[in-house]
PASEKE-491304 format. One record per atom (N, C-alpha, C): x, y, z. Coordinates in steps of 0.1 Angstrom, whole numbers, plus 2048, in hexadecimal, padded with zeros to 3 digits. Layout:
% PASEKE-491304
XYZ ...
% end
This chain:
% PASEKE-491304
375553CE7 38154ECEA 37B542CEE 380537CED 381528CF9 387531D02 38552AD0E 39452CD1D 39B523D18 39F517D10 3A7512D0C 3B151BD01 3AD51CCFB 3B1529CF0 3B6534CF4 3AD53BCFC 3B8545D04 3C6540D0B 3C5537D15 3CF530D19 3D9530D10 3D8526D04 3E4527CF6 3E8536CF3 3E1540CF2 3E054DCEF 3EA550CFB 3E954FD06 3F0555D13 40054FD11 401542D0E 40B53AD10 414540D05 40C547CFB 416546CEC 41755ACEC 41155FCF1 41356FCEE 416577CFA 41A585CF8 41F58BD02 419597CF8 4185A1D04 4175B2CFF 4205BBD08 4265C3D03 42E5D0D05 4225DBD0C 42C5DBD17 4225DED25 4285EFD2B 4375F0D24 4365FAD2C 4405F6D37 4435EBD3A 44B5E6D4A 4555E8D48 45E5EBD52 46B5EFD55 4715F8D49 47C5F3D3F 4815F6D37 47E5F6D2A 46F5F3D2B 46A5F2D1E 46E5E5D13 4775DDD1B 47D5CFD13 4765C3D17 4715C8D24 4675BDD28 4595BDD26 4545AFD27 4435B3D23 43D5ACD2C 4315ABD28 4235A3D33 42059BD30 41A590D37 416584D33 408587D2E 3FF581D22 3EE583D22 3EE578D2B 3DC57FD3A 3D9575D3F 3D456DD36 3CE561D3B 3C0559D31 3B855CD39 3AF55FD39 3A2568D46 39856BD39 38F565D3E 38056FD3A 37D57FD3D 385581D46 37F592D4B 38859AD42 3805A2D3C 3815ABD2C 37C5B5D32 3875C0D33 3875CDD37 3885D9D2C 3815E4D2E 37A5E8D35 36A5E4D3C 3655DAD32 3575D7D34 3515D2D41 35B5C9D43 35A5C5D52 35D5CFD5C 35E5D9D5A 35F5E0D69 3545E8D6D 3485E5D66 33C5E3D66 32F5DCD6A 3275DBD73 3215D5D7A 31C5C7D75 31A5BCD79 3155B5D74 30C5AED7B 3025A2D75 2F45A1D76 2F958CD81 306595D8E 302586D98 2FF589DA2 305581DAD 2FF581DBD 30758FDC6 31058CDBE 31B595DC7 32759EDC2 3255A4DC5 3315AFDBC 3355BEDC2 3435BFDC4 3475C8DC9 3515D0DC3 3555E0DC6 35B5E5DC1 3645EDDCF 3705E8DCC 3755F3DDB 3845FBDD8 386608DE2 39060EDDF 393613DEE 3A6612DEF 3A8611DF9 3B761ADF6 3B9626DFE 3C462DDF9 3CA633E09 3D5640E04 3DB64BE0C 3DD652E07 3D965EE10 3D866FE09 3DE675E13 3E567DE0C 3EE68AE13 3E4695E11 3EA6A0E1F 3E26ADE1C 3EF6B3E1B 3EF6C6E15 3FD6CBE14 4066C9E21 3FF6C5E2C 40B6C8E3A 40F6B9E3C 40B6B0E2D 4146A2E30 40F698E3D 40069CE3F 3FB690E48 3F568CE41 3F167BE40 3ED673E3B 3E5670E40 3DC669E39 3CD666E39 3CC655E35 3C364BE39 3BF63FE33 3B1641E2E 3AE63AE22 39C63CE1C 398632E16 38B62AE1A 383624E12 376622E10 376621E02 367625DFB 365619DF5 35C612DF6 356606DF0 347603DEF 347600DE3 339603DDD 3365EFDD9 32B5EADDE 32A5E0DDE 3175E0DD7 3175D3DCE 30C5CDDC6 3075BFDCB 2F95BEDCF 2F95AEDD2 2EB5AADD5 2E759EDCE 2DC59BDC2 2D2591DCD 2C8595DD2 2BF589DD6 2B2586DD3 2AD579DCE 2A9577DC1 2A9580DBA 2A0586DB2 2A3592DA7 2A55A2DA8 2A75A1DB8 2A75B0DBD 2B45B5DC0 2BA5BCDBD 2C85C3DBB 2C85CDDC7 2D15CFDD0 2D25D7DD8 2E25DCDDC 2E45E9DD9 2F15EEDDA 2F75F5DEB 3045F4DEF 3085F9DF8 317600DFC 314606E03 32460EDFD 32A611E10 334612E12 33A60EE1E 34561CE1C 346624E24 35162EE24 35762EE2F 369632E30 36D634E3D 37D63BE3E 37D640E44 38964CE45 392645E53 3A2645E52 3AB645E5D 3B664FE5E 3B9655E6A 3C1660E6B 3C8658E75 3D7651E6F 3E264BE78 3E4653E84 3E7661E7F 3EB669E89 3E366EE97 3D666DE96 3CE66DEA1 3C965FEA3 3CF651E9A 3C4646EA0 3B6649EA2 3AF64BE99 3A364DE95 39D64AE8A 391640E8D 38D63AE7B 38063EE7D 377641E75 36F646E70 36163DE67 35963AE66 356633E58 343634E5B 33F633E4F 334630E4F 32D62AE44 31E624E3B 31961CE37 309621E2E 30961AE1F 2FC61EE20 2F6615E16 2E861AE13 2E2608E0E 2D760DE05 2D760BDF3 2CB610DEC 2C6600DE8 2BB600DE5 2B55F6DDD 2AD5FBDCF 2B15FEDC4 2B05FFDB8 2A55FADB1 299601DA9 2945FADA3 2995EBD99 2A15F5D93 2AB5E9D8B 2B65EAD8D 2BE5DDD88 2CC5DED89 2D55E9D83 2DC5EFD89 2E65F8D82 2F55F1D79 2F25F7D6F 2F95F2D62 3075F8D5F 30C5FFD67 31360CD62 31C613D71 329614D6E 32F617D78 32D626D7E 32262DD80 31C63BD85 310636D90 312637D9C 30B631DA7 30E63EDAF 30363EDB5 300649DBD 2F6646DC8 2FC643DD5 2F463EDDF 2F2647DEE 2EA64FDE8 2E365DDED 2EF667DF4 2F8668DEA 303672DE6 30F66DDE3 31165EDEA 31D658DE8 321653DDC 329658DD6 326654DC6 337650DC2 33464ADB7 33E642DAC 340644DA3 346648D99 345649D8A 352644D84 35663DD7D 363639D6E 35D641D64 368648D5D 366653D54 37264CD4D 374643D45 387643D3D 38B639D46 399640D48 3A2637D53 3A2641D62 396649D63 397650D70 38E64AD7A 389649D86 37A64BD8C 380656D93 37165BD97 36B666DA0 35F65DDAE 366664DB7 35D65EDC4 359667DCC 353665DD5 34E671DDE 34566BDE8 34666DDF7 341668E03 343670E0E 33766FE17 33767CE23 32E673E2B 336677E39 32D66FE47 33067CE4F 32F679E5A 331681E63 33E682E68 34468FE66 35468EE6C 36068BE61 35768BE55 35F684E4D 35D686E3B 36268AE31 35E684E24 36C686E18 366681E0F 370685E03 367682DF5 37068CDF1 36F68BDDF 37D68BDD9 37C67FDD2 389677DC9 389677DB8 39567CDB6 397676DA7 3A166CDAD 39D660DA5 3A4657DA7 3AD653D98 3B4652D94 3BD650D87 3C5645D84 3C163AD79 3CA62DD79 3D9631D7B 3E362DD7E 3ED62CD7C 3F161FD74 3ED615D77 3F1607D70 3E3601D6C 3E95F9D63 3DD5F1D5E 3D85E8D6A 3D05DFD6C 3C35D8D71 3D15CBD70 3CF5C6D7A 3D75B9D82 3CC5ACD7F 3CC5A6D7A 3C559AD7C 3CC58FD83 3C1589D8D 3C8582D97 3C7574D93 3CF56DD9A 3CA55ED95 3D355BD84 3D4562D7B 3D7561D71 3CD563D69 3BC55FD6E 3B255ED64 3AB565D6B 3B056AD76 3A2574D7F 396569D89 39C55DD8A 390557D94 398553DA0 39155ADA7 395557DB9 386550DBF 38A542DC4 38053DDCC 37B545DDA 36D544DDC 36854CDE9 361546DF0 36253ADF3 35D532DFE 351528DF4 35251ADFB 348513DF7 34D50FDE5 35750CDE7 35A50CDD7 355515DCA 34B520DD4 34952CDCB 350533DC2 35853CDB7 35D542DB2 35A551DB1 368558DB2 363567DAC 36F56CDA0 36C576D99 371579D92 37C586D99 389588D97 38D591D9F 396597D97 39A5A7D99 3A45B1D94 3A65BAD99 3B15C2D9E 3B35CEDA4 3BC5D8D9A 3BD5E2D9D 3C35EBD97 3CE5F1DA2 3D85EBDA5 3E05F0DAF 3E75FCDB4 3E4600DAA 3EA612DAC 3E561ADA4 3D9624DAB 3D6633DA5 3D763EDAB 3DC645DA6 3DF655DAD 3D265ADAE 3D0663DBC 3C4668DC3 3C8679DC7 3BB681DC4 3BD68CDC5 3AD690DC7 3B1696DD0 3A169EDD5 39D6AADE1 3966A3DE6 3956A7DF4 3926A5E00 3976A3E0C 38F69DE15 38F6A3E22 38169EE26 37F6AAE34 37D6A0E40 3866A2E4B 38569EE55 3846A4E64 37E6A2E69 37F6A7E7B 37C6B5E79 3736BBE6B 36F6C7E6B 3786D2E60 3826CAE5C 38D6D1E54 38C6CCE46 38C6D4E3D 3896D1E2A 3966D4E2B 39F6CBE23 3AA6CEE1C 3AD6C5E0C 3B66CDE0A 3B96C4DF8 3C36BBE00 3BF6ABDFA 3CC6A5DF9 3CF69BDE9 3DC692DEA 3E068BDE2 3E7680DE7 3E3677DDF 3EA666DE2 3E865CDD7 3E8653DDC 3E6644DD7 3DA63BDD9 3D5634DD4 3CA62CDD7 3CB61BDCE 3C3617DD5 3C1605DCD 3B4603DCA 3B3602DC2 3A75F8DBC 3A35EADB9 3965E5DC1 3945D8DBE 3895D5DBC 3875CBDAE 3775CDDA9 37B5B8DA9 36A5B5DB0 36C5A4DB2 35A5A4DB0 35659ADA9 347596DA6 347587DA2 33757FDA3 339576DA2 32856FDA7 328565DA5 31B55EDAB 323556DB8 32855CDC1 329554DCE 32155EDDC 325553DE6 321558DF0 32B55ADFA 32C56CDFD 33956CE08 335565E13 328562E1B 32B55DE26 32E54AE25 32F546E1A 332538E19 33F536E1D 347542E20 35953EE27 356545E36 363544E3A 361547E4A 36A554E49 36B55BE3A 37056AE3D 37F569E37 382571E33 38E572E2C 39B57DE33 3AC57AE30 3B5586E33 3B758BE24 3BC599E22 3BE59FE18 3C75A8E1A 3D05A5E11 3DD5B3E11 3DA5BCE08 3E15C7E05 3E65CEDF8 3ED5D9E01 3FC5D4DF9 4055E1DFE 40C5E4DF0 40F5F2DEF 4125F6DE6 41F5FDDEC 42C5FADE5 43A5FEDE7 440608DE3 44860EDEC 44C61BDE6 45561CDD9 458612DD4 46060EDC8 45960ADBA 44A60EDBE 44660FDB4 43C601DB1 43D5F5DBD 4375E6DB6 42A5E7DC2 4255DBDBE 4185D9DC5 4165C9DCA 40D5C7DD4 40D5B8DD7 3FE5B9DDB 3F65ABDDB 3EC5A9DE1 3EC598DE0 3E6596DF0 3E5588DFA 3D8586DFC 3D257BDFC 3C7579DFC 3C6569E03 3BC569E10 3BD55CE18 3AF55AE17 3AC554E10 39D54EE17 39B544E21 392543E2D 39053FE3B 384538E35 385529E33 37A51FE35 37051CE40 366518E3E 361516E48 35E50AE52 367500E4E 3704F9E53 37F4F8E5A 37C504E5D 388509E68 39750AE5C 396509E51 3A350AE4D 3A7515E47 3B1517E3E 3B4522E35 3BB523E27 3B8528E1E 3B9523E13 3BE532E09 3CE52FE09 3D453FDFF 3D253EDF0 3C4544DEF 3BE547DE2 3C554FDDB 3CF559DDB 3D3561DD0 3DA56ADD7 3E356BDD1 3EF573DD1 3F757ADC6 3FA587DC3 3FD591DB5 407594DBC 412598DB4 41E5A2DB4 41B5A8DA6 41D5B8DA7 41A5BFD9C 42A5CAD9D 4315C7D94 43A5CED94 43C5DDD90 4475E4D92 4475F4D8C 4405F5D84 4455F2D77 43E5F2D68 4315F0D68 4295E5D71 41C5E3D6F 4195D2D6D 4205CBD68 41F5BDD66 4205B3D77 4165ACD71 40D5A5D7B 411597D7B 414591D88 41A583D84 413577D90 411570D93 409567D9D 417565DA6 411567DB4 41C563DC1 415554DC3 41F54ADC3 41B53CDC6 41F539DD0 42353FDDF 421539DEA 423544DF2 42154AE00 425556E08 41D54CE17 423556E1D 422554E2E 41C55EE34 41055DE3E 40E56CE46 40E567E50 41756CE5B 414569E68 40D573E74 401574E7A 400582E84 40C580E8E 40B58EE94 410590EA1 40D591EA8 3FE595EAA 3F7596EB5 3E859CEB3 3E159CEC2 3D3597EB9 3CC5ABEC1 3C45AEEBB 3BD5BBEBE 3AC5B4EC2 3A65BBECF 39D5B6ED2 3945C1ED0 38A5BFEC8 3815CFEC1 3775CCECE 3775D7ED8 36F5DBEE0 35F5DBEDB 35D5DFECC 3525E0EC6 3485D3EC5 34F5CDEBC 3465BFEB8 34E5B5EC6 3595B4ECC 35A5A8ED1 36259FEC7 36A5A3EB9 37159DEB4 37D59EEB7 388591EB5 397592EB5 39B58FEA7 3A559AEA5 3A859DE96 3B5599E99 3BC593E8D 3D0592E8C 3CE59EE89 3DB5A4E91 3E25AEE90 3F25B3E8C 3F85B6E83 4085B6E83 40E5ABE7D 4105A9E75 41659CE69 42359BE66 42958FE66 43358DE5A 42C583E51 43458DE45 432588E39 43E585E30 43F57CE2E 44C572E25 44256FE15 44B56FE09 449569DFD 456566DF6 459556DFB 462555DF8 46E557DE8 461558DDF 466558DCD 469566DCB 466571DD6 46757EDD5 477583DE0 479575DE8 48257EDEF 47A586DF9 470584E00 46A593E08 46658AE13 46B594E1C 468593E2C 46459FE2F 45659EE35 4535B1E3A 44A5AEE48 44B5B7E4C 4415BCE5A 4365C4E52 42B5C0E56 4235C8E50 4185CDE5F 4175D9E60 4135DFE71 4095EAE6C 3F95E5E72 3EE5F1E75 3F0600E79 3F0604E70 3F5616E79 3F161CE83 3E160EE8A 3DB60FE97 3D0606E97 3CC603EA1 3C45F7EA1 3B75F7E9D 3B0601EA2 3A1602EA3 39A609E90 39E5FFE89 397602E7B 38B5FBE77 3845F5E7F 37A5E9E7C 36E5F4E78 36A5ECE6E 35C5F0E6A 34E5E7E70 3455EAE75 3375E5E78 3345E3E6E 3325DCE64 3275E0E58 3155D7E55 3165D4E62 30A5C6E68 2FE5CDE5C 2FE5DCE5D 2F15E0E59 2F05E2E4C 2F75DFE44 2F95DFE30 2FB5D0E2D 3095CAE35 3135BEE2F 30C5B2E36 3085B5E43 3075A9E4E 3125A5E53 31C5ADE56 32B5A5E57 3345B6E5E 33B5AFE63 3435BBE6A 3555B5E68 35B5C2E64 36D5BFE5E 3735C6E61 3835C5E5D 38B5CEE63 3905D0E56 38F5DFE51 3975E3E46 3A15EEE4D 3AA5EDE4D 3B45F7E52 3C05F8E4C 3C760BE4A 3D160DE46 3DA602E4D 3E9606E42 3F65F9E4B 4005FEE43 40B5FCE4B 418600E43 4215F3E47 42E5F1E3D 4365E6E3D 43F5EAE3A 44D5E1E3D 4595E2E3B 4605DBE3F 46A5D4E36 4725C9E36 4795CBE2A 4815BBE27 48A5BCE1A 4825B3E09 48A5B5DFD 4825B0DF4 4925ACDF0 4975A2DEA 4A459DDE7 4AD5A4DEB 4AD5A4DFB 4B65ACDFF 4B55BCE03 4AE5C5DFC 4A95D2DFE 4A05D7E05 4A55E2E0B 4985E4E13 48B5E8E0C 4825E8E0F 4775EBE0C 4695EFE15 4615F9E0C 4545FCE1A 44E600E0F 43B5FDE19 4315FEE10 429605E1B 41D60AE16 40E60FE1D 405604E14 3FB601E1F 3F25F5E1A 3E35FBE1E 3DC5EFE1D 3D05ECE1F 3CE5DEE25 3C75D7E2F 3C45CAE30 3B95C9E37 3B35C2E34 3A25BDE35 3A75AFE39 39D5ADE46 39D5A2E52 38D59FE52 385597E49 374597E4A 373589E50 36A58AE56 36257FE5E 368577E6D 36E584E75 37857BE81 367584E8A 36358CE86 355590E90 34758EE88 33B594E8E 32E58CE8B 33258BE78 32A581E76 331580E66 323577E5F 31957AE5A 310574E52 30557BE57 2F6571E52 2ED573E58 2E656FE64 
% end
């Protein structure tokens, strides 16, 4: 079906998705993204599968985690990278590690194994495991909502006029085991999944600010600001997902940092703690890092550094108090590119 036909169908048709009390329906997106087929790796320049989330042990201690897998192509050769991080907000400790492999052929299905760091898709569930000195996870991540296709058609600019396809599963239940500080414990919680791919150059931009927030009332928000090489900032994506799973684009939003954190590791200055306002949702938030030092120095694998940190949020939406947990990614403030 051509894009013009898809747009006509999207304007004319709706499908029931269990939103709210069942009386409401979600509009069909006019997109070339086809799921579940497009969950698998594509023959493109850049692709990644990101998982961030929050885990609680039986004593109600909370931990943040990131497990990310990347595919990149140089000429006809494909390489795979994985990043793994754990955040302990009570101790203000952040641990991370990275791995890379270059197999003889491109991987074509979601059954990754990078030296024991694994990612497997089974139906509506993910299985992932990773370990490093001082920390490990083995998790089952089960879809709680349908994928949210960003920008309606799934296309997000990534610098230099180059586009990517991008969708998120904004809420997954998480269960399994966490090892941190030499102690292994059972954990449960929830997670966020991002999948993005295309023939774009990450370093065609000057980086980006990305926010994912999961609210206690069952709603979620994604905000994405691309920073261009000429010093500008381009709000390229915003999505609100209601408690029933219906996603809608956010037309305008404002993010204002309240302070700066100077990294003693890379010398980067990162904006930190933000006010977020979204007029169409009557939403006003303060978003705060659970602690500052959640930087990833991944120059050994992806030629960059970035801040990927657990955050809390509180404020009001339509005059009612709301709270959230989330993750923020700040890319391009430190060493960036070859």
